[in-house]
C-alpha positions as CSV (number, residue, x, y, z in Angstrom):
1,M,-48.5,-38.2,-31.7
2,N,-49.7,-35.5,-34.1
3,P,-53.2,-36.3,-35.5
4,A,-52.7,-33.8,-38.3
5,L,-49.8,-36.0,-39.5
6,L,-51.1,-39.4,-38.5
7,I,-54.5,-39.3,-40.1
8,P,-53.3,-38.4,-43.7
9,F,-50.6,-41.1,-43.4
10,L,-53.1,-43.7,-42.3
11,V,-55.4,-43.0,-45.2
12,G,-52.6,-42.6,-47.7
13,A,-50.9,-45.8,-46.5
14,F,-54.2,-47.8,-46.9
15,L,-54.8,-46.4,-50.4
16,L,-51.2,-47.1,-51.5
17,G,-51.5,-50.6,-50.1
18,S,-54.7,-51.1,-51.9
19,I,-53.2,-50.8,-55.4
20,P,-53.6,-54.3,-56.9
21,F,-50.3,-54.6,-58.7
22,A,-50.8,-58.3,-59.5
23,L,-54.0,-57.6,-61.3
24,M,-52.5,-54.6,-63.1
25,L,-49.4,-56.6,-64.2
26,G,-51.6,-59.5,-65.3
27,R,-53.7,-57.3,-67.5
28,L,-50.5,-56.0,-69.2
29,K,-50.1,-59.6,-70.4
30,G,-53.8,-60.1,-71.2
31,V,-54.5,-62.2,-68.1
32,D,-57.1,-61.5,-65.4
33,I,-55.3,-63.0,-62.4
34,R,-58.6,-63.3,-60.6
35,T,-59.8,-66.0,-63.1
36,V,-56.8,-68.4,-63.1
37,G,-55.1,-70.6,-60.6
38,S,-55.9,-69.5,-57.1
39,C,-57.9,-66.6,-58.4
40,N,-56.1,-64.5,-55.8
41,P,-54.6,-61.2,-56.9
42,G,-51.2,-61.8,-55.4
43,A,-47.6,-62.2,-56.5
44,T,-47.5,-66.0,-56.3
45,N,-50.5,-66.6,-58.5
46,L,-49.1,-64.1,-61.0
47,G,-45.7,-65.8,-61.1
48,R,-47.3,-69.2,-61.4
49,H,-48.9,-68.1,-64.7
50,L,-46.5,-65.5,-66.1
51,G,-43.1,-66.6,-64.8
52,L,-40.5,-65.9,-62.1
53,K,-39.6,-62.4,-63.3
54,W,-43.3,-61.3,-63.0
55,F,-43.4,-62.8,-59.5
56,L,-40.3,-60.9,-58.4
57,L,-41.6,-57.6,-59.9
58,C,-44.9,-57.9,-58.2
59,F,-43.4,-59.0,-54.9
60,A,-41.0,-56.0,-55.1
61,L,-43.9,-53.6,-55.8
62,D,-46.1,-55.0,-53.1
63,A,-43.2,-54.8,-50.6
64,T,-42.5,-51.2,-51.6
65,K,-46.0,-50.1,-51.0
66,G,-45.7,-51.3,-47.5
67,L,-42.2,-49.9,-46.9
68,V,-42.6,-46.3,-48.3
69,P,-45.4,-44.9,-46.1
70,T,-44.1,-46.7,-43.0
71,L,-40.6,-45.5,-43.3
72,A,-41.7,-42.0,-44.4
73,Y,-43.9,-41.6,-41.3
74,G,-41.1,-42.8,-39.1
75,L,-38.7,-40.2,-40.6
76,I,-41.1,-37.3,-40.7
77,S,-42.4,-37.9,-37.1
78,G,-38.9,-38.5,-35.7
79,S,-39.8,-42.0,-34.6
80,T,-36.8,-43.7,-36.2
81,S,-34.5,-41.7,-34.0
82,D,-36.0,-43.1,-30.8
83,P,-35.9,-46.9,-30.3
84,A,-37.8,-46.6,-27.0
85,L,-40.9,-44.7,-28.1
86,P,-43.7,-44.0,-25.7
87,P,-46.6,-46.4,-26.4
88,P,-48.9,-43.8,-28.0
89,E,-46.2,-42.8,-30.5
90,A,-45.3,-46.5,-31.1
91,F,-48.9,-47.4,-31.8
92,A,-49.3,-44.5,-34.2
93,W,-46.3,-45.7,-36.2
94,L,-47.5,-49.3,-36.1
95,G,-50.9,-48.1,-37.3
96,V,-49.3,-46.7,-40.4
97,M,-47.4,-50.0,-40.8
98,V,-50.6,-52.0,-40.7
99,A,-52.6,-49.7,-43.0
100,P,-51.0,-50.8,-46.3
101,V,-51.3,-54.4,-45.3
102,L,-55.0,-54.1,-44.7
103,G,-55.3,-52.1,-48.0
104,H,-53.6,-55.0,-49.8
105,M,-55.8,-57.6,-48.2
106,F,-59.0,-55.7,-48.6
107,S,-58.6,-53.5,-51.6
108,P,-61.7,-51.2,-52.3
109,W,-60.8,-51.3,-56.0
110,I,-61.5,-55.0,-56.4
111,G,-64.5,-55.4,-54.1
112,F,-62.5,-55.4,-50.8
113,K,-60.6,-58.5,-51.7
114,G,-56.9,-58.9,-52.2
115,G,-53.8,-60.9,-51.5
116,K,-52.6,-62.4,-48.3
117,G,-50.3,-59.6,-47.2
118,V,-46.9,-61.4,-47.1
119,A,-44.9,-59.1,-49.4
120,T,-46.6,-55.9,-48.3
121,G,-46.3,-56.9,-44.6
122,L,-42.6,-57.6,-45.1
123,G,-42.0,-54.2,-46.6
124,A,-44.0,-52.5,-43.9
125,L,-42.0,-54.3,-41.2
126,L,-38.7,-53.2,-42.7
127,G,-39.9,-49.6,-42.4
128,V,-40.2,-49.7,-38.6
129,F,-36.5,-49.1,-38.0
130,P,-34.8,-50.6,-36.1
131,I,-36.9,-53.0,-34.0
132,L,-39.1,-54.4,-36.7
133,T,-36.5,-54.1,-39.5
134,I,-34.4,-56.8,-37.8
135,A,-37.5,-58.8,-36.7
136,G,-38.8,-58.7,-40.2
137,T,-35.5,-59.8,-41.6
138,G,-35.5,-62.8,-39.2
139,A,-39.0,-63.7,-40.3
140,F,-37.9,-63.5,-43.9
141,V,-35.1,-65.9,-43.2
142,V,-37.6,-68.3,-41.8
143,F,-39.8,-67.9,-44.9
144,V,-37.0,-68.5,-47.3
145,S,-35.6,-71.5,-45.3
146,T,-38.9,-73.3,-45.1
147,L,-39.7,-72.5,-48.7
148,V,-36.4,-74.1,-49.8
149,L,-36.9,-77.1,-47.6
150,W,-40.6,-77.9,-48.3
151,R,-41.7,-75.7,-51.3
152,Y,-45.0,-74.9,-49.7
153,M,-45.6,-71.1,-50.0
154,G,-48.5,-71.2,-47.5
155,L,-46.5,-73.1,-44.8
156,S,-43.6,-70.8,-45.3
157,S,-45.8,-67.7,-44.9
158,V,-47.5,-69.1,-41.8
159,L,-44.2,-70.1,-40.1
160,A,-42.6,-66.7,-40.9
161,A,-45.6,-64.9,-39.5
162,G,-45.6,-67.1,-36.4
163,S,-42.0,-66.4,-35.8
164,L,-42.3,-62.6,-36.0
165,P,-43.4,-61.9,-32.4
166,I,-40.6,-64.2,-31.2
167,W,-38.1,-62.1,-33.2
168,V,-39.6,-58.9,-31.7
169,W,-39.3,-60.3,-28.2
170,Y,-35.7,-61.4,-28.7
171,F,-34.6,-58.1,-30.2
172,G,-36.5,-56.2,-27.5
173,E,-34.7,-58.3,-24.9
174,V,-31.4,-57.4,-26.4
175,L,-32.2,-53.7,-26.4
176,G,-33.8,-53.8,-23.0
177,R,-31.2,-55.9,-21.3
178,G,-30.6,-54.4,-18.0
179,A,-33.7,-52.1,-18.2
180,S,-35.9,-54.8,-16.9
181,T,-35.2,-57.6,-14.4
182,S,-38.6,-59.2,-14.5
183,N,-39.9,-62.0,-16.7
184,E,-42.1,-59.6,-18.5
185,P,-41.1,-58.2,-21.9
186,P,-39.1,-54.9,-21.5
187,P,-41.2,-51.8,-21.9
188,I,-39.6,-51.1,-25.3
189,T,-41.3,-54.2,-26.9
190,W,-44.8,-54.5,-25.7
191,P,-46.6,-52.3,-28.3
192,Y,-44.7,-54.1,-31.0
193,M,-45.6,-57.4,-29.5
194,V,-49.3,-56.6,-29.4
195,V,-49.4,-55.5,-33.1
196,T,-47.1,-58.2,-34.5
197,I,-49.1,-61.0,-32.7
198,T,-52.3,-59.5,-34.2
199,L,-50.8,-59.2,-37.6
200,A,-49.4,-62.7,-37.5
201,A,-52.8,-64.1,-36.5
202,L,-54.4,-62.3,-39.4
203,V,-51.8,-63.6,-41.9
204,I,-52.3,-67.1,-40.6
205,Y,-56.1,-66.8,-40.8
206,K,-55.8,-65.7,-44.4
207,H,-53.8,-69.0,-45.1
208,R,-56.3,-71.3,-43.4
209,G,-57.3,-72.8,-46.7
210,N,-53.8,-73.6,-47.6
211,L,-53.3,-75.4,-44.2
212,N,-56.4,-77.4,-44.8
213,R,-55.3,-78.5,-48.2
214,M,-51.8,-79.4,-46.8
215,A,-53.5,-81.6,-44.3
216,A,-55.5,-83.2,-47.1
217,G,-52.4,-83.7,-49.2
218,I,-53.7,-81.6,-52.1
219,E,-51.8,-78.3,-51.7
220,P,-49.5,-77.7,-54.8
221,K,-45.8,-76.9,-54.2
222,V,-43.9,-74.0,-55.6
223,G,-42.8,-74.9,-59.1
224,T,-45.9,-77.0,-59.9
225,P,-47.1,-76.0,-63.4
226,P,-50.6,-74.6,-63.4
227,E,-51.9,-77.4,-65.5
228,K,-50.8,-79.9,-62.9
229,A,-52.6,-78.2,-60.1
230,S,-56.1,-79.5,-59.2
231,P,-58.9,-77.3,-60.5
232,G,-60.0,-74.9,-57.9
233,D,-56.8,-75.1,-55.9
234,R,-56.3,-71.8,-54.2
235,T,-52.5,-71.6,-53.8
236,D,-50.9,-69.3,-51.4
237,D,-50.4,-65.7,-52.7
238,A,-48.1,-63.1,-51.2
């Protein structure tokens, strides 16, 4: 672990993640996304008011700001060439992965508020190649499948986040098969397990309002026009 490389990447990744693309895109169309719908500066709220293409554009931009610094650090540090990193090196890379997600959730440019980290988190996960790339892809499959089935963005986000550590464990078992005969996770996975469990818990916590509204039967589904959503509904933003 090289602090001279790590510290600039942590700061840069946080600042890149903090760029509020949903707010910026909304302003291009004359909409302050913080004052409509969920009032949350995320891709879902933007798409609800401006349309699918704006959702997809914002989702892609948010995912990219997670992917770029994470993958760049892995390539420059040589981490991508070693699937069994020592824990200090693994945690350094994972720190860069988490930094843009925190920047997105707590952007200093909009009063340390932000979206809920789904798109940025997905991009960051894909940047930790190979172990979290495959795990992130698995979580994305869970996200899309549950969204198609039930059309609740919040539920899909929560289930995808909750599945992430399971995917990490499974992939780690495949890589570590034969390296460990105990019931404990192979040494290759435990730093990734710690961080993904923490990240999943944070994402689920950010969606607690959505879960409460689902339990009360008032959470709008994807595709519900803004005018049919109850006033003050805070839908789930990526």
